[in-house]
N, C-alpha and C positions, 0 to 999 in steps of 0.2 A: 847430383851429389853436392856440387859446389853451392847450388841454390839452397839446399837444405842446411848446409853449414852456415851460409850467409844469414838465413832466417834465425837459426839458433843463436848465432853471435849477436844479431840485432836484438833478440828478445832479452838476452843476458845484459846487454848494454842498456836497454830500455828499463829493465827491472832495477838494475844497479843505479841508473840515473834517477829513477823515481825515489829510491831510498835516500839519495844524497840531497834531494831538493826539499826534504821535509823541514818544516819550520820548527823552531824551538818553541815550546809552550811559553806563553806570556804569563807573567805573574799576575795573579788576580788578587783583589783585595778581599779580606775576610769579611763575610757577611756580619752584620750587626747581631749581637747576641739577642735572641728573642726574649721578650718579656713574658714571664710565666706568672699567671695569677692563680693562686690556689684558694679555692673556696674554703670557708671556715668549716662547713659541714656539707660535703657533697652528698648527693642522693645515693643511697646504696644501690648497687647493681644486683638485680635478681638473676643470678646465674644458675644456681643449683637449688632444686627443691629440697627442703629439709626432709630427713628420713621419715618423720611422722606424717608428712603429706604425700608420700609416695603411693599410698593406698588408692588415691583418686586416679592415678595413672597406671595402675597394675595391668589393666586390660590393654592399654595402649602399648606398654612395654612388652607384654607377652606377645601380642600380635605383630609388633615390629620385629621382635626376635625371631618369630617364625617366618617373616617375610624376607629377612636378610640371609644371604647364603652363609652357611657355617664356615666357609672358606674365607670369609671376611669378618672376623670377630671383633674388630675395633670400630665402633661407631658411637656417635653422640646423638641423642634424641631430645627434641624440644617439645614443649607442651601441646602443640597443635599437630603433632605427628611428623614433623619435618625431621629428617635425619641425614647425617653426613658420615660417609665411610672413610676410614683412615687406613694407611698401610699397617701391616702387622708389626708389632714392636714399638708403636708410638705410645708414649707415656700418657697417663690420664690427664695430667696437667697440660701437656702440649695439645692433646685433643680438645680439651675444654677451651683453651685460648684460641686455637686455630679455628674451631667451629664457630665461635662467636664472631671472630674477625671475618671469616669466609662468608657467613650468613649476612653480615652487615654490608659487604661489598657485592653481594649476589644481585644480579639483574638478569632476568630471563622472562620471556613472554610465551615460551613454548614448553610443552611437556608431553611425554608419551605415557600411555597407561597400559599396565598389564595386570591381569587377574593374579592375585596372590594365591598360590596353589593350596596352602595350608590354613588360610584364615578366611574369614568372611569380610573381604575387603579387596582393595586394589592398591597398587603401587604406582604413583605418579613420579616419573623421573625426568629430570631436566638434562639438557646437553652438558651442563656445567657440573654435574655430579651431586646435585642436591635432590634428595628423594622425599616423598611424603606418603605416609600411609593414610589412605582414604577409607574410613570404616563404612560398613554397610549402612549404618544409621545416618551418615552424612549425605548419602545419595538419596535423591527423591524417590527412587524405586530401584528394584533389582535390574531393571531394563534401562538404566541410565546409559547414555552414549559415552563413548570414549572422550569426546570433546567436553561433555558436561563434567565427567570425572576429572579430566585434566584441569578444567577451570577451578573445581573445588580444591584440587591439590595445590594449584598456584595461589589461591586465596589463603590456604592454610600456611603456605610458605611466607606470604606477605605478613600474616598475623604474627608468625614467629619472628620475622625480621623486625617488626615494629616493637614487639615486647618479648625479647629472647629469654625464655626460662628453660634451662636445661633440666630435664626430669630424669635422665639416665645416661650414664657413660658406660658402655659395654666394653669389657676387655676379656681376653681368654683367661680361664681359671687354671 
């Protein structure tokens, strides 16, 4: 019993002693203000496809909508079939900005593939939450291996990363 009390008292003294030996933060000098150069005419960012050009992507949007669970209604789709799912309640503007930023920072060399039950295609998914719809016409045959399909999905993601064009932002109605 005395030994236990001795250990407890030692711990309290040790903890209290550690608190008292903390050093005060040293003042740091403010970093120099960065120089910002604004281009006269920056190149426009192709973020969202205009409504009149959506017809080209109708099949992709339709198949992606069938491939994503209805329990996850918020997602952003890019022109090569890459899509990112967001939590319910996320605004369209937040999804657009976050999807572009997330895709630009994305790096992954692995993907798993599953057959989409309702469409003629596959879903390549990465461990970091980026998905890609691989259409049947992208595969060399109906008998393509999972590795071949995963490679196609990763190539599509890289294309969307290099030239990010959002073709659809899905939100619940």
